[in-house]
C-alpha positions as CSV (number, residue, x, y, z in Angstrom):
1,M,111.2,113.2,48.9
2,T,107.4,113.3,48.2
3,H,104.7,114.7,50.4
4,D,101.0,114.1,50.5
5,P,99.5,117.1,48.7
6,E,96.4,116.9,50.9
7,S,98.4,117.2,54.2
8,L,99.6,120.4,55.8
9,P,103.3,121.3,55.6
10,R,105.6,120.2,58.4
11,E,106.4,122.9,61.0
12,A,109.6,123.3,62.9
13,A,107.7,122.6,66.2
14,D,106.9,119.1,65.0
15,R,110.4,118.2,65.8
16,F,109.7,118.9,69.5
17,T,106.0,118.0,69.8
18,Q,106.0,114.7,68.0
19,P,108.6,112.9,70.2
20,F,106.7,114.2,73.2
21,A,103.4,112.8,71.9
22,R,105.1,109.5,71.1
23,F,106.5,109.3,74.7
24,L,103.1,110.0,76.1
25,K,101.4,107.2,74.0
26,I,104.0,104.6,75.1
27,E,103.7,105.7,78.8
28,A,99.9,105.5,78.6
29,A,99.9,102.0,77.0
30,S,102.6,100.7,79.4
31,G,100.6,101.9,82.3
32,G,97.8,99.4,81.5
33,L,100.3,96.6,81.0
34,L,102.0,97.6,84.3
35,L,98.6,97.3,86.1
36,L,98.1,93.9,84.6
37,A,101.5,92.8,85.8
38,V,100.7,94.0,89.3
39,L,97.5,91.9,89.4
40,V,99.2,88.8,88.1
41,A,102.0,89.2,90.7
42,M,99.5,89.6,93.5
43,A,97.5,86.6,92.3
44,L,100.5,84.3,92.0
45,A,102.0,85.4,95.3
46,N,98.7,84.5,97.1
47,S,98.1,81.2,95.2
48,R,99.3,77.7,96.0
49,W,102.3,78.5,93.8
50,G,103.2,81.5,95.9
51,G,106.3,80.0,97.5
52,A,107.9,78.9,94.2
53,Y,107.0,82.2,92.6
54,L,108.6,84.3,95.3
55,A,111.7,82.0,95.5
56,L,112.2,82.4,91.7
57,W,113.3,86.0,92.1
58,E,116.0,85.0,94.6
59,T,117.8,82.7,92.2
60,P,121.5,83.6,92.2
61,I,122.9,84.6,88.8
62,G,126.3,86.1,88.0
63,F,130.1,85.7,87.6
64,T,133.3,86.6,89.4
65,F,136.2,88.7,88.1
66,G,139.3,88.3,90.2
67,T,138.4,89.5,93.7
68,L,135.2,91.0,92.5
69,D,132.0,88.9,92.9
70,F,129.1,89.9,90.6
71,T,126.8,87.1,91.7
72,R,123.4,88.7,92.4
73,S,119.8,87.4,92.8
74,L,117.5,87.6,89.8
75,R,115.5,90.4,91.5
76,H,118.8,92.4,92.0
77,W,119.6,92.1,88.3
78,I,116.1,93.3,87.4
79,N,116.0,96.1,90.0
80,D,119.5,97.4,89.6
81,G,120.3,96.2,86.0
82,L,117.2,96.5,83.9
83,M,115.9,99.5,85.9
84,T,119.1,101.3,84.9
85,L,117.7,101.5,81.4
86,F,114.5,102.9,82.8
87,F,116.4,105.7,84.5
88,F,118.5,106.2,81.4
89,V,115.4,106.7,79.2
90,I,113.9,109.1,81.9
91,S,117.1,111.1,81.8
92,L,117.0,111.2,78.0
93,E,113.5,112.6,78.0
94,L,114.4,115.1,80.6
95,K,117.4,116.4,78.6
96,R,115.4,116.5,75.4
97,E,112.7,118.5,77.0
98,I,115.2,120.9,78.6
99,M,117.3,121.4,75.5
100,L,114.7,121.1,72.7
101,G,111.2,121.0,74.2
102,E,109.0,123.3,76.2
103,L,111.3,123.2,79.3
104,R,114.0,125.1,77.4
105,H,112.1,128.2,78.6
106,P,113.4,128.8,82.2
107,R,110.1,129.9,83.7
108,M,108.3,127.0,82.1
109,A,110.8,124.6,83.6
110,A,110.7,126.3,87.0
111,L,107.1,125.2,87.6
112,P,107.5,121.4,87.5
113,F,111.0,121.7,89.1
114,A,109.5,123.6,92.1
115,A,106.6,121.2,92.2
116,A,109.0,118.2,92.3
117,L,110.9,119.8,95.1
118,G,107.7,120.2,97.1
119,G,106.6,116.7,96.2
120,M,109.8,115.3,97.7
121,A,110.3,117.5,100.8
122,V,106.7,117.6,102.2
123,P,106.0,113.8,102.0
124,V,109.4,113.1,103.6
125,A,108.6,115.5,106.4
126,L,105.1,113.9,107.0
127,Y,106.6,110.4,106.9
128,L,109.2,111.2,109.5
129,A,106.6,113.0,111.7
130,V,104.3,109.9,111.6
131,M,107.1,107.4,112.2
132,G,108.6,109.2,115.2
133,D,111.2,106.8,116.6
134,E,109.6,103.6,115.2
135,P,111.7,101.1,113.2
136,G,111.6,101.9,109.5
137,M,112.5,105.6,109.7
138,H,115.2,105.0,107.1
139,G,112.5,104.3,104.5
140,W,111.6,108.0,104.0
141,G,112.6,107.8,100.4
142,T,109.6,105.6,99.5
143,V,107.3,108.6,99.5
144,M,109.4,110.8,97.2
145,A,108.9,109.9,93.6
146,T,106.0,109.6,91.2
147,D,105.2,106.7,88.8
148,T,105.3,108.3,85.3
149,A,103.5,105.4,83.5
150,F,100.5,105.2,85.9
151,V,100.1,109.0,86.0
152,I,100.1,109.3,82.2
153,A,97.7,106.3,81.9
154,C,95.3,108.1,84.3
155,L,95.4,111.3,82.2
156,A,94.9,109.2,79.0
157,I,91.4,108.4,80.3
158,F,90.3,112.0,79.7
159,G,91.8,112.4,76.2
160,S,91.5,116.0,75.0
161,R,89.2,117.1,77.8
162,I,92.2,118.1,79.9
163,P,94.7,120.8,78.9
164,P,97.9,119.5,77.2
165,A,99.8,121.7,79.6
166,L,98.7,119.5,82.4
167,R,100.3,116.4,80.7
168,L,103.6,118.3,80.2
169,F,103.5,119.6,83.8
170,L,103.0,116.1,85.3
171,L,105.4,114.4,83.0
172,S,108.1,116.9,83.7
173,L,107.4,116.8,87.4
174,A,107.6,113.0,87.5
175,I,110.9,113.0,85.6
176,F,112.4,115.6,87.9
177,D,111.5,113.8,91.1
178,D,112.4,110.4,89.6
179,V,115.9,111.7,88.8
180,G,116.1,113.4,92.3
181,A,115.0,110.1,93.9
182,V,117.8,108.2,92.1
183,F,120.4,110.6,93.4
184,V,119.0,110.2,96.9
185,V,119.1,106.4,96.5
186,A,122.7,106.5,95.2
187,F,124.0,108.2,98.3
188,S,121.5,107.3,101.1
189,Y,120.8,103.6,100.3
190,G,124.2,102.5,99.1
191,E,126.8,100.5,100.9
192,A,130.3,101.2,102.1
193,L,132.3,102.8,99.3
194,T,135.0,101.0,97.4
195,W,137.0,103.8,96.1
196,S,138.9,101.9,93.4
197,A,135.7,100.7,91.7
198,L,134.2,104.2,92.0
199,G,137.4,105.7,90.4
200,L,137.1,103.2,87.5
201,G,133.5,104.2,87.1
202,V,134.3,107.9,87.0
203,L,137.2,107.1,84.5
204,G,134.7,105.3,82.3
205,L,132.4,108.4,82.3
206,G,135.4,110.4,81.2
207,L,136.1,108.0,78.4
208,V,132.5,108.3,77.2
209,A,132.8,112.1,77.2
210,G,136.1,111.8,75.4
211,A,134.8,109.5,72.7
212,A,131.9,111.8,72.1
213,Q,134.3,114.7,71.6
214,L,136.4,112.7,69.2
215,G,133.3,112.0,67.1
216,V,132.8,108.3,67.9
217,R,129.3,107.6,66.6
218,R,128.8,103.8,67.0
219,M,126.1,103.0,69.5
220,P,127.5,99.5,70.4
221,V,130.7,101.2,71.6
222,Y,128.8,103.3,74.1
223,F,126.6,100.4,75.2
224,L,129.8,98.4,76.1
225,M,131.3,101.4,78.0
226,G,128.0,101.9,79.7
227,G,127.9,98.3,80.8
228,A,131.4,98.5,82.2
229,I,130.5,101.7,84.0
230,W,127.5,100.1,85.5
231,L,129.6,97.2,86.8
232,C,132.0,99.6,88.4
233,F,129.3,101.6,90.2
234,D,127.6,98.3,91.3
235,A,130.9,97.2,92.9
236,S,131.6,100.7,94.4
237,G,128.8,100.8,96.9
238,I,126.9,103.6,95.2
239,H,123.7,102.4,93.8
240,A,124.4,101.4,90.2
241,T,121.2,103.0,88.7
242,I,122.9,106.4,89.0
243,A,125.0,105.3,86.0
244,G,121.9,105.4,83.8
245,V,120.9,108.9,85.0
246,I,124.4,110.3,84.4
247,L,124.9,108.7,81.0
248,G,121.4,109.9,79.9
249,L,122.2,113.5,80.9
250,M,125.6,113.2,79.0
251,T,123.9,112.1,75.8
252,P,124.3,114.8,73.0
253,T,121.2,116.5,71.6
254,R,123.0,117.9,68.6
255,I,122.5,116.2,65.2
256,W,125.5,115.2,63.2
257,V,123.9,115.6,59.7
258,S,122.0,118.8,59.0
259,D,118.9,118.8,56.8
260,T,120.8,120.6,54.0
261,R,123.5,117.9,54.0
262,L,120.9,115.1,54.2
263,R,119.0,116.4,51.2
264,A,122.3,116.7,49.2
265,I,123.3,113.1,50.0
266,L,119.8,111.7,49.2
267,G,119.7,113.7,46.0
268,R,122.9,112.1,44.9
269,V,121.4,108.6,45.5
270,L,118.1,109.6,43.7
271,A,120.1,110.8,40.7
272,Y,121.1,107.2,39.8
273,P,118.9,105.5,37.2
274,A,116.5,102.8,38.4
275,G,117.8,99.3,38.4
276,A,119.4,96.5,40.4
277,H,122.9,98.0,40.6
278,W,123.4,98.4,44.3
279,S,125.8,95.5,44.8
280,G,129.6,95.2,44.8
281,D,132.2,97.8,45.8
282,T,130.9,100.5,43.5
283,A,130.4,104.2,43.8
284,D,126.6,103.9,43.8
285,R,126.7,101.4,46.6
286,R,129.0,103.5,48.6
287,D,126.6,106.5,48.1
288,L,123.7,104.3,49.2
289,R,125.4,103.3,52.4
290,R,126.4,106.9,53.1
291,A,122.8,107.9,52.6
292,G,121.6,105.2,55.1
293,R,124.0,106.5,57.7
294,A,123.1,110.1,57.0
295,V,119.4,109.3,57.6
296,A,120.2,107.7,60.9
297,E,122.5,110.6,62.0
298,S,119.9,113.3,61.0
299,L,118.4,112.5,64.4
300,S,120.2,113.5,67.6
301,P,121.6,110.6,69.8
302,V,119.0,111.5,72.4
303,E,116.1,111.0,70.0
304,R,117.6,107.9,68.5
305,L,118.2,106.2,71.8
306,E,114.8,107.2,73.2
307,M,113.0,105.8,70.1
308,M,115.1,102.6,70.4
309,L,114.8,101.9,74.1
310,H,111.5,103.5,75.3
311,P,109.2,100.7,73.9
312,W,111.5,98.1,75.6
313,V,111.3,99.9,78.9
314,G,107.6,100.5,78.8
315,F,106.5,97.1,77.5
316,F,109.1,94.8,79.0
317,I,111.3,96.2,81.8
318,M,108.5,97.9,83.7
319,P,106.1,94.8,83.7
320,V,109.0,92.5,84.6
321,F,109.9,94.8,87.5
322,A,106.3,94.7,88.7
323,L,106.2,90.9,88.5
324,A,109.4,90.7,90.6
325,N,108.4,93.2,93.2
326,A,104.6,93.5,93.5
327,G,104.0,89.9,94.6
328,I,102.9,90.5,98.2
329,T,101.5,87.7,100.5
330,I,98.5,89.4,102.1
331,K,97.4,86.5,104.3
332,G,98.7,87.0,107.9
333,A,100.2,90.5,107.1
334,D,99.7,93.1,109.8
335,I,98.6,96.0,107.6
336,V,98.0,98.6,110.4
337,Q,101.6,99.5,111.3
338,P,103.4,102.9,111.5
339,V,105.3,102.2,108.3
340,S,102.2,101.6,106.2
341,L,100.4,104.5,107.7
342,A,103.4,106.9,107.2
343,I,103.6,105.8,103.6
344,V,99.9,106.4,102.9
345,V,100.0,109.8,104.6
346,G,103.2,110.7,102.7
347,L,101.7,109.7,99.3
348,V,98.1,110.7,99.7
349,L,98.5,114.0,101.7
350,G,102.2,114.9,101.4
351,K,102.5,114.7,97.6
352,P,99.5,117.0,96.7
353,I,100.3,119.5,99.5
354,G,103.9,119.7,98.5
355,V,103.3,119.8,94.7
356,F,100.5,122.4,94.9
357,G,102.0,124.5,97.6
358,F,105.5,124.8,95.9
359,S,103.8,125.4,92.5
360,W,101.7,128.3,93.9
361,L,104.8,129.8,95.6
362,A,106.9,129.6,92.4
363,V,104.2,131.3,90.3
364,R,103.4,133.8,93.0
365,S,107.0,134.8,93.4
366,G,107.4,135.3,89.6
367,L,110.0,132.5,89.2
368,A,107.6,130.3,87.2
369,T,104.7,130.5,84.9
370,R,101.8,128.2,84.2
371,G,101.2,126.8,80.7
372,P,98.1,127.8,78.6
373,G,94.9,126.3,80.1
374,L,96.6,125.1,83.2
375,S,94.3,126.4,85.9
376,W,94.9,126.0,89.6
377,P,92.1,123.4,90.0
378,F,93.8,121.2,87.3
379,V,97.1,121.7,89.1
380,A,95.4,120.4,92.3
381,A,93.9,117.4,90.5
382,G,97.3,116.6,89.0
383,A,98.9,117.0,92.4
384,F,96.8,114.2,93.8
385,L,97.9,111.9,90.9
386,T,101.5,112.5,91.9
387,G,100.8,110.4,95.0
388,I,101.0,107.3,92.7
389,G,104.5,106.3,93.7
390,F,104.2,102.7,92.7
391,T,107.4,101.8,90.7
392,M,109.9,104.1,92.4
393,S,108.4,103.5,95.8
394,L,108.7,99.7,95.5
395,F,112.2,100.2,94.1
396,I,113.3,102.3,97.2
397,A,111.4,100.1,99.7
398,G,113.3,97.1,98.5
399,L,116.5,98.9,99.5
400,A,115.3,100.5,102.7
401,F,113.4,97.8,104.5
402,E,114.2,94.3,105.7
403,P,111.7,91.5,104.9
404,P,109.6,91.7,108.1
405,I,108.7,95.3,107.4
406,L,109.0,95.2,103.6
407,T,105.7,93.4,103.1
408,V,103.8,96.0,105.2
409,A,105.6,98.8,103.4
410,K,104.6,97.4,100.0
411,L,101.0,97.2,101.1
412,G,101.1,100.9,102.2
413,I,102.6,101.8,98.8
414,L,99.8,100.0,96.9
415,A,97.1,101.5,99.2
416,G,98.5,105.0,99.0
417,S,99.0,104.8,95.2
418,A,95.5,103.5,94.6
419,L,93.9,106.1,96.9
420,S,95.9,108.9,95.2
421,A,94.8,107.6,91.7
422,I,91.1,107.5,92.8
423,L,91.2,111.0,94.3
424,G,93.0,112.5,91.3
425,I,90.6,110.8,88.8
426,V,87.5,111.8,90.7
427,L,88.6,115.5,90.8
428,L,89.5,115.4,87.1
429,V,86.0,114.0,86.3
430,W,84.4,116.8,88.2
431,L,86.6,119.4,86.6
432,T,86.0,118.2,83.0
433,R,82.2,118.0,83.5
434,R,82.2,121.5,85.0
435,T,84.3,122.8,82.1
436,R,82.0,121.3,79.5
């Protein structure tokens, strides 16, 4: 294996920092594509093709299996099916950061965890306070989560002018509260439980764990089992996206082929003389195939799956979700309603108050520590950005509200997310100019 003599040698930390940097780049780029999808959805919904556009997502698609009916609308398959992969990737990143990255240090992990708790509890409290006894109180989950892609895209505007610790803090916070929101969705916005289907889903999770212990390494096997588990959860009454979170957290972080073994296997292949002799059932061909598998298995399953799925989630699943859910007919909508006001208050005020307040308490009590360069003014600016709840807020709103209130709720989500983004960016502009 050759190296560029003009480059610096690789460090052990590269194994942790490079996947994190790749994750940030994809999130930042997908944030721009997500914004474009939102604008397209809004334009189509308010055009002369609006009726056909909105009806498209209600097209029934599915199949029946005995007494189980898996016929769902196209929007349902997107929101519950494709979005399961989104939550799966989020869980992969969370586990990788906790096991291999900066969050493996308990006090470093405690800061975004505490901030995420505050960013869920305070907005919900403000939402319920504003709503009172008005219809729509059940939609309190819409103000809980943070849109990872939009937040990272906002930070990408400032490049190296903001401390790297701020990116890690906000990314970790967003992942924590997204995972927390999914658990809330699973148990607060589900339907009546079907215990037989739930039992089959739990049995499927046990089979996945057993297969991993037995050393089964084939990804298609796990994808098939994951699909079956998703169908069981979907039929059980618990929201099926929880399957993605659980399977992501179950994914191993341990590599199968060590660096020493990989070098030995590759050395055996390189020892063969040059020539076209890699065909047929020969020893050299078997060594070549073994080397190919060893290269793949030198990465942990968490890293391999994240590298495989994250671009699909960022550049396909998220924009499709936005196209299916962000199309809001503005004409005739009564924007000034308690639901929209409660959502705006929860996102614009509740999120920054909760994130900053719980972060300060965690550091003050000695439970958490701030990363290098992460001053309190930057924490405050980042706290405003956490009010961008777009994806998860729309996701939960679709479960919590009926159509008459849903449109108003979506308008509140868009307004609250936009205002949070503006406030966070303005504060970061002021801070970076002041720092320079």
